[in-house]
C-alpha positions as CSV (number, residue, x, y, z in Angstrom):
1,X,18.3,199.6,82.0
2,X,17.5,200.0,77.9
3,X,17.1,196.1,76.2
4,X,19.7,197.0,73.3
5,X,22.4,197.5,75.9
6,X,21.8,193.7,78.0
7,X,25.0,191.6,77.3
8,X,24.9,188.8,74.6
9,X,24.1,185.0,76.0
10,X,26.2,182.6,75.1
11,X,26.3,180.8,71.5
12,X,26.8,176.8,70.6
13,X,26.5,176.7,66.8
14,X,26.1,173.2,66.1
15,X,26.7,173.1,62.1
16,X,29.3,172.7,58.9
17,X,32.6,173.4,58.9
18,X,34.1,173.8,55.2
19,X,37.1,174.6,53.1
20,X,36.4,177.2,50.7
21,X,37.4,177.5,47.1
22,X,36.4,180.3,45.1
23,X,36.6,181.7,41.8
24,X,35.5,184.9,40.4
25,X,33.8,185.7,36.6
26,X,32.4,187.6,35.1
27,X,29.5,186.8,35.3
28,X,28.0,183.2,36.3
29,X,27.7,180.9,33.4
30,X,25.1,178.9,32.6
31,X,24.8,175.6,32.2
32,X,26.8,174.1,29.1
33,X,28.8,178.2,29.1
34,X,32.4,178.1,30.3
35,X,33.9,181.6,30.9
36,X,37.3,182.8,32.5
37,X,37.7,183.7,36.3
38,X,40.3,184.5,38.4
39,X,42.2,182.3,41.4
40,X,41.3,180.3,42.7
41,X,41.3,181.3,46.4
42,X,41.2,178.9,49.4
43,X,39.6,180.1,52.5
44,X,37.4,179.0,55.7
45,X,33.7,178.5,55.2
46,X,30.9,175.7,56.0
47,X,27.3,177.7,57.6
48,X,28.1,176.7,61.2
49,X,32.5,177.4,60.8
50,X,30.8,181.1,59.1
51,X,28.2,181.3,61.7
52,X,30.2,180.5,64.7
53,X,32.7,183.1,63.9
54,X,30.5,185.9,63.1
55,X,28.9,185.0,66.6
56,X,32.4,185.7,68.3
57,X,33.2,188.6,66.3
58,X,29.9,189.9,67.5
59,X,30.5,189.9,70.7
60,X,28.9,186.9,72.1
61,X,31.5,184.0,74.1
62,X,30.9,180.8,71.1
63,X,31.1,177.6,71.4
64,X,30.6,174.8,68.2
65,X,30.1,171.7,67.4
66,X,30.8,170.0,64.4
67,X,33.5,167.5,62.4
68,X,36.5,168.1,60.4
69,X,38.5,165.5,58.8
70,X,41.9,164.3,59.5
71,X,44.0,166.6,57.2
72,X,45.5,169.6,56.6
73,X,42.2,171.3,55.4
74,X,41.0,170.2,59.0
75,X,43.7,171.6,61.2
76,X,43.8,174.5,59.1
77,X,39.4,175.1,59.8
78,X,40.3,174.1,63.6
79,X,42.6,176.8,64.0
80,X,40.8,179.6,61.7
81,X,37.9,179.1,64.4
82,X,40.4,179.7,67.0
83,X,41.6,182.9,65.8
84,X,37.9,183.9,65.7
85,X,37.2,183.5,69.2
86,X,35.4,180.1,69.1
87,X,35.8,177.0,71.3
88,X,36.7,174.5,68.8
89,X,37.2,171.8,71.3
90,X,33.7,170.3,70.8
91,X,34.8,169.3,67.3
92,X,35.0,166.0,66.7
93,X,38.5,164.6,63.6
94,X,36.9,162.1,61.6
95,X,38.5,159.3,59.0
96,X,35.9,161.6,56.1
97,X,37.5,164.3,54.5
98,X,37.0,167.8,55.2
99,X,34.3,169.1,54.0
100,X,34.8,171.4,51.0
101,X,32.6,174.4,49.6
102,X,33.3,175.7,45.5
103,X,32.2,179.0,45.2
104,X,31.9,181.0,41.9
105,X,31.5,184.9,42.8
106,X,30.4,187.8,39.6
107,X,31.5,191.2,39.7
108,X,27.9,191.6,41.1
109,X,29.0,189.8,44.2
110,X,26.2,187.2,43.8
111,X,27.2,183.7,43.8
112,X,26.7,180.5,43.2
113,X,28.3,177.4,45.5
114,X,28.4,173.7,45.3
115,X,28.9,171.6,48.7
116,X,30.3,168.6,49.2
117,X,30.0,167.6,52.7
118,X,32.0,164.8,53.5
119,X,33.1,165.4,57.3
120,X,29.7,166.8,58.2
121,X,27.7,164.3,57.4
122,X,29.1,163.1,60.2
123,X,27.6,165.2,63.3
124,X,25.0,163.8,64.8
125,X,23.9,166.5,66.8
126,X,24.9,165.2,70.5
127,X,26.2,166.9,73.2
128,X,25.3,169.0,76.4
129,X,23.3,172.7,76.4
130,X,23.2,174.4,79.2
131,X,19.3,176.2,79.5
132,X,21.0,179.9,79.1
133,X,23.0,178.7,76.0
134,X,21.4,179.6,72.7
135,X,21.8,176.9,69.7
136,X,21.8,177.8,66.4
137,X,22.1,175.2,63.5
138,X,21.2,175.2,59.9
139,X,20.4,172.2,56.7
140,X,24.3,171.6,56.2
141,X,24.6,168.8,58.9
142,X,22.3,165.2,58.2
143,X,18.5,165.5,59.7
144,X,18.9,163.1,62.5
145,X,21.7,165.5,64.3
146,X,19.1,168.9,63.5
147,X,16.0,166.3,65.1
148,X,18.4,165.1,68.4
149,X,19.1,169.0,68.4
150,X,15.5,170.0,68.8
151,X,14.9,167.1,71.2
152,X,17.5,167.7,73.3
153,X,18.1,171.7,73.7
154,X,16.6,172.6,76.8
155,X,16.9,176.4,76.0
156,X,17.0,179.1,72.7
157,X,17.0,176.8,69.3
158,X,17.4,179.4,66.3
159,X,17.2,176.8,63.1
160,X,18.7,178.5,59.7
161,X,17.0,176.6,57.1
162,X,19.4,176.7,55.0
163,X,20.3,175.3,51.6
164,X,16.6,174.8,51.8
165,X,15.8,171.0,52.9
166,X,12.5,169.1,54.1
167,X,12.7,170.3,57.6
168,X,9.8,167.7,60.5
169,X,7.2,169.9,61.9
170,X,8.4,168.3,65.3
171,X,11.5,171.0,64.1
172,X,9.6,173.5,63.7
173,X,7.2,173.6,66.5
174,X,10.6,173.3,68.7
175,X,12.4,176.2,67.2
176,X,12.3,179.6,69.1
177,X,14.1,181.3,65.6
178,X,13.9,180.0,62.3
179,X,16.0,181.8,59.4
180,X,15.9,181.6,56.2
181,X,16.1,184.1,53.0
182,X,13.2,184.3,50.0
183,X,14.3,181.2,47.9
184,X,14.2,178.9,51.0
185,X,11.0,180.5,52.1
186,X,9.3,179.6,49.1
187,X,10.5,176.1,48.8
188,X,9.6,175.2,52.4
189,X,6.0,176.8,52.7
190,X,6.0,175.0,56.7
191,X,8.1,177.5,58.0
192,X,5.8,179.9,57.3
193,X,3.5,178.0,60.4
194,X,7.0,177.9,62.9
195,X,6.4,181.3,66.4
196,X,9.4,183.7,64.6
197,X,10.6,183.6,61.4
198,X,13.1,186.4,60.0
199,X,13.1,186.0,55.9
200,X,16.3,188.0,54.3
201,X,15.2,189.6,51.1
202,X,18.6,190.6,50.3
203,X,19.2,194.2,49.6
204,X,15.8,195.0,50.0
205,X,16.7,194.6,54.4
206,X,14.4,191.4,56.0
207,X,10.5,190.9,57.1
208,X,9.8,188.9,61.1
209,X,6.7,187.4,60.8
210,X,5.1,185.7,63.8
211,X,2.6,182.6,63.7
212,X,2.3,183.3,60.2
213,X,2.0,186.7,60.1
214,X,4.1,189.1,59.0
215,X,4.8,192.1,61.5
216,X,7.9,193.6,60.4
217,X,10.1,194.6,57.8
218,X,13.7,196.4,57.8
219,X,15.5,197.9,55.0
220,X,19.2,196.7,54.5
221,X,21.9,199.8,54.4
222,X,22.9,200.8,51.2
223,X,26.6,199.4,50.6
224,X,29.0,199.1,48.1
225,X,28.7,194.9,47.5
226,X,31.9,193.0,46.7
227,X,30.5,189.6,48.2
228,X,27.6,188.0,49.6
229,X,29.2,184.6,50.6
230,X,28.8,184.4,54.2
231,X,26.4,187.5,54.3
232,X,23.7,185.7,55.5
233,X,25.4,183.3,58.1
234,X,26.2,186.8,59.5
235,X,22.7,187.9,59.5
236,X,22.4,184.7,61.2
237,X,24.2,184.8,63.8
238,X,23.6,188.2,64.8
239,X,19.7,188.4,64.2
240,X,20.0,184.7,66.7
241,X,22.1,186.6,69.4
242,X,19.9,189.8,69.3
243,X,16.4,187.8,70.0
244,X,18.2,185.9,72.1
245,X,19.2,188.6,74.5
246,X,15.5,189.9,74.7
247,X,16.7,192.9,72.8
248,X,13.0,194.4,71.0
249,X,12.0,193.3,67.6
250,X,12.3,196.3,65.9
251,X,16.6,196.9,66.9
252,X,17.3,193.5,66.6
253,X,16.1,193.1,63.1
254,X,17.4,196.1,62.1
255,X,21.3,195.7,63.5
256,X,21.1,192.0,61.9
257,X,20.4,194.2,58.4
258,X,23.3,196.6,59.3
259,X,25.6,193.4,60.0
260,X,24.6,191.7,56.6
261,X,25.0,194.7,54.9
262,X,28.5,195.3,56.0
263,X,29.7,191.5,55.7
264,X,28.7,192.3,51.7
265,X,31.6,194.7,51.7
266,X,34.2,192.2,52.2
267,X,35.9,188.6,50.8
268,X,35.8,185.6,52.2
269,X,32.9,183.6,53.8
270,X,33.8,185.4,57.0
271,X,33.9,189.0,57.1
272,X,35.8,191.3,59.9
273,X,33.1,192.5,62.4
274,X,32.7,195.0,64.8
275,X,30.4,194.5,68.5
276,X,26.3,193.9,67.6
277,X,26.1,197.1,69.5
278,X,27.5,199.3,67.5
279,X,25.4,197.8,64.8
280,X,22.5,199.5,66.1
């Protein structure tokens, strides 16, 4: 059987859940500058929630571990994940407020983001994982949670090392896949020594590195970008699912680039997506 026709394995996303508050501007302001904006628009976000929703829409069986506040935002974010097809039963409700991200998007789709962690700072990485289940985490949860996952996950462990923050050698040695963008790759030189690294280059596509050597590049389809918010998360979900499913490197990378390109044509951090096989 063609490897690309294999079904997607189950995925557990351990990560952040935020309410996104977005405004649109003509140009991103420089320090000290005030610009006029349109909005604000409230939406679902958080790297963890974005990746979980994307993976579910791509056709995987997905559950999520994380935390929200005991507030209206938390209840709305839980319902949003359920509507996306994510098993949210492992998400805790805690006294801290639900995480919030303040987002500014310019006319070209570029963005700046300020994240207030809130309940996400209570995520501890504790959980039961099965050997056939891939686990995907990001750096919007505390470092000790990432360390706990690296020590306890028995199967495929993927880390989206974003936003850029120091990652221990223990975690990098354990990770089966590390995903970063250009800026994160430059800021975290230790990442290059991981067994398998995928680096995203925005509109220029992505590259795949094994044991510190670049072995493959893939272009991104040309699209009319609306917003880059959430595109990296959609890519991360896609490449994790494809690599875990055993797709050949070149097929997995091309499909993930196509998913990321599709994501930038939509507004919001959790865009509608097709099944992953349709992006091959």
